[in-house]
N, C-alpha and C positions, 0 to 999 in steps of 0.2 A: 180430437181434431184441432190442429193449431197451425199457425203460420211459423215456418222455420226460418225464412229469410225474405227480405225485400231488397232487390237490387235495381240499380238504374245505370244506364249509359247514355251519353249524349251522342246522337247520330246526326252528322251534317247532311243537310238536304242536297241533292244532286241538281246541278244546273245553275245557270247565271241568268236569272229572270228578275224583273222588277215590275211593280205596279206604279200607280201615280205617286205613291208616298215613300215606299221603301224598296231597297234591293234585298233579295233573298240569298245573296251569295254567301253571307255569313251566318245564316239561320241554321239552327239545329233543333232537334226534338229529343225530349226525354223518353226513352224506351224503358219500361218498368216490368220487372218480373216479381210476382208474389208466389213463393214456394210453400206448399203445404206438406204435412207429414203423411198425407194419404198416398199410398203406393199402389200403382196400377201397372201390371206387366213389368214389375221390377223397377219402376221409375216413379219418382214423386210427381204428383199432379201440380202443375204450375199455371198461373194465370198471367197473361201478357196484355199490355195496353200502352198507350202513349198519350201525351197531353193533347196536342193538336198540331196542325200544319200551319206554318206561316208565323210562328212566334219564336221564342228561344227556349232552350232546355232550362230546367229548374233543379239541377243537381244539388245546389247548395241548400235550397229550401227542403228538398227531400231528405238529404243526409243529415242535416243539422237540426231539423225540427220534426218533420212528419214521420219519418221512419223510426227514430228513437222512441217516440211516443207509442207507436204501434207495437214495437218489439218489447217495450216494457209493460204493456197491458197484460192483465190476466187473460189467458187464452179464452176462457169462457165468456169474457165480455164481448168478444168479436164473433160469437156463434149465435145463430138464431135459436129460439127456444126449442124448436124441433130437433136441433142438433145435427141436421143433415147438410147445412150450408153456412157459409160465412154471412154475416149481416152487413150489407154495404152501408146502411145508415149508421150503425154503431162504429164502423171503421172510420167514417167521416167525423163522427162526434169525437172519437179519441184523437184523430189526426189534428183536429182543430182546437184541442185543449189549450187554453190560455191565449188564443188568438182573439184580438179585438174584432168586433163587428165592423163591416164596411171596409173600404180601402182594399178591395179584393186583389187586384194585380196578379202577379205570377203565382201566388200561392193557390189561386183557384185552379190553375192548370196542374200544379203539382199534386194537389189532393185528388183532382179528377183522374190523373193517370193511375193512381193507386186504386181508387174506387172502381174504375172501369176494369182494371185487372182482376178485381174481386168478382165482378160479373163474369168475366171470361173463366175464372177458376170455378165458380159455382156451376156454370153451364157444363164444363168438362166433368165435374163431379157427378152431374146428372146425365152425362153422355148425350148431350143434345146441343143444337145450335143456340147461340146466345139469343137470337130473336124469339125462340120458343120460351126460354126462361124469362125473358123480358115481358112477353105477352102475359104469361101466367102471373108474374109478380104484380102486374098492374091490372089484373082482373079482366083481361080480354080473352075472348074465346080461343084465340090462337093468332099467330102472326099472319100478315098478308103473304100470299104466295109470291108476289112480285110487286115492284113499284116502278114508277117512271124515274129516270135519271137523266140529267143533262151533263154535258162535258164542259168543264171549266178550263179555260186556258186563255189565249189571247193576251198574254203578258207582253211587256216591252223587252226587247232583246237588243244587244249591241248590233248596230247596223241593220235595224229592223226595216221591214217593208210590208206594204199591204199584201204583196204576193206571198210572203212567208206566212202571214196570218191565214190567208186563204188556203194554203197548202196544209197548215196545221189543222184547221177545222175539217178539211177534206179527209184527213187521216182519221179524225174522230168519227166522222160519218161512216167511213169504211168499217169501223169497229162496231157499228150498230146504233150510234147515237143520232137522235133527230133534233135535239135542242142543244144550244151552246151558250157560253158566256165569255165575254171578252172585257178587257180593261179599257177605261177611258181616263182622261185627266192628266196623263203623263206626257202628252204632246199638245200641240195647238188644237184648237177646235176644228180647224179645217183638216188637219191631219187625222184627227180622231173620226171625223165624219167619213173621210176616205177609207179609213180602216174598217169602219162599221159597214160601209157599202160593199167593201170586198167580202166581209164576213157574210153579208146577206146573200151573196151569190152562192154560198154554200148552204146557209140555213134555209133559203128559199122564201121565207116570209118573216116579218118582224116578230110575230108571236113565237118564233123559234130561236130568238136571239135576245139575251139579256146583256146589259152593260153595267159595269161596276167601277165606281169612282174611288173606292177605298178611303172614304172620308176626306177627300182632298178639297172640296169646294166650300167657299163661303156662300152667302145667300145670292149675291149677284152672279157669281160663276155658275151656281147650281141652276138658277133660273135661265141663264143664257143657254146652257146645255139642254135644259128641259125644252126650251122653245125649239132648239135645233133638231132634237130627236122626236118631237111629239108626233110628227106626221108618219113615222115609221111603224107605229103600233107595236113597240117592243114588248118582249116578255115581262121585263121589269127594269127599273132604274134603281141601282143598288148602292147602299152605303154612301149617300150623297155628301154628307158633311160629317163633322165630328160626331161620333156615335152617341155621345151624351148630350148633344145639343138637340133636345127634343123639340124645342121651339122652332128651330130651323126645319126639322123634318115636317112639323105640322104646317109651316108656311109653304113648303114645297107641295105638300099634299093638297093644300087648298087651291093651288094654281096649276097642277099637273094632273091631267086626267088618267094617265097611264098608271100601272101598278108600281109601287115602291117596295123595295125589300131592304130590311135592315135587321140588326140584332146580334150579329156575330161577335161583337165586342162588348156585349153585356154579360157580366160574369155572375149574376145572382138573380134570384126571383124578384128582389126588391128593385133592381134595375129594370127588369122586364115590366114590372108593375108601373113604373114611372113612364116607360115608353107607351104602355097601353093607355095611361091616363092623360098624358100630355103630348104625345108624339103625333097625333092626328091620323093614326093608322085607321084604315077603313075596312070594316067587315066585308068579306066577300071579294076583296080586291087586292089588298096588300099582303106581303109575305114576311114571315118571321124566320130569322136564320140563326137563332141562338144555337150554341154548340156545347154538348155535354162535356167534351174534352177541355173546354176553357172555363167551365163553370161548376167546379166541384163534383162533377160526375152526373150520372144518370138520375139520381134522386133529386138534385136541384133542378135539373132540366125538366123532369116530369112535373115539378111544381110550377115551372114556367108555362108548360102546356095547360095545366089546370087553370092558371090565371087567365090565359088567353080565352079559354072556353067560358069562364065566368064573366068575361067582358064582351061576350057576344061574337067571338071569333071561332072558326072551326079549326080543328087540328089539321085539316087538310091545307091550312094556310101556313103550316110549319114545314119549312124545307131547310134543314140544318146545314150550316157551313161545315166543311171538313173534307169531303171528297174521298173518303176511305172506307174500309170494310167495317170499322166499328160503327160508324153512323149509318151504314146500310142496315145493319142489324137493329139499330134503334128505330129507324124509320119503319121497318117491317114489324117490329114488335109492338110499337105504339100506334101503328096505323096512321102515319103522317102523310103529308102531301107529296113527297118526292125526295129525291136525293141528289146531292152534288157528287161529281166524280172528277178526279184529276187523272185522266188516263195518260197524260204525256209530261206532267210536271210533278215536282215535289216527291220524287222517288227517293227511297224505296217504299214510302208510306202511301203515296197517292194511288188512287185507282183500285180496281177490283181484279180478281182473277178471271181468266177467260171463261171459266165454268159458270160465272155469274151472269154472263151476257146472254140475253134472250133475243136481241135484235128489236128493231122498231122502238128504240128508246126505253125498253123494259129491262130490268135487272132482277136478280133473285139472290138469295143466300144459298150456299152449298149446304150439304148435310154434315160438314165438319163440326165437331164439338167446339163450343165457344165462338169467338169471332172469326176463326179460321185464318188468323194471321200467318200461321205456319204454312199455309198453302201459297203464299206470295213468295216466288223464288228469290227476290231481292231481300226479303225480310228474314227468311228462315235461317240463313247463316248468322245473322245478328242475334236472333233469339237463342240459337244454339250456343253462341259464344257467351251470352249473358247468363244462361241457365243450362249448362251442358248436361247436368244430371237428369234433366227432363227429356233428353233426346237419345 
């Protein structure tokens, strides 16, 4: 058993949306296929994945560094001792050969895309959903049958209005979501409060609405917003300042009683350890949003979860960033606290298939082998174009 090809394409995200810091009009995603020599029904078994949503593709890193190392490796190096599956940890080890520690950047997403495609491939070789393979690999009795999910949206649009935001969240509610997230920091405080109050007419209560500043604020602005939103009892206040300014996060946690959420821009277990040690995060209250697709893949992400637990936090406080099917399977497989979903933005990657929706804010995985990316109508043609021999 061996890998016969690793391919990638850059896929532009659909839509013209922005948060408080960046516009996503130029953003794209690295979609990766890892092709094996195992043949089922006359076609090779291939694994698919992507880095994550809301960053840029990493084609140069993949084609110039990561893929050549993997294709030059002895095939046996990338296989588990049992011989029945590829070894994600060894794949990462080979992919990272001669890379210096630290300074993670875009290579963390490039490696993650390949590592996650290996998980998809392994699950397909076992003819099971990825969440089942993940639960088994990490010593769990089995995946959760379902999990809670919130609908993330509320971005800034050209010619935006509170009415448009209200209509957007109403559409998510009609899909079966009961909790929502919106952006702040990209308008004046007064405008953001008006937008938040419009969102609350749909959410119904503060505990069903989270707000996300995407790292925009310095300490003064963060505290000003914290004071303005404190009476609403919001679900959480997310990514308040620079993601590596753990001192700022700690100082906000000392003065804001509501929940804080952060971590999506931490790309290694070492980064997560520093957040745990110095960021003022509070057991039983605050949320961690690290994302396997941005941090070398599921293996590194699982090490982050283990660090959380060693520092007195529950894995139910982990709610990964991403809003797509890959992270749904990770949440179910590892028994985490819930899932983000992008039902209306960041297509064709964001959101789940209709078969995943249970209503009442609950979602599940389908019984499709792997992550089930082929079941997303907008993604399937791209997967087929990237790896036509598998279709």
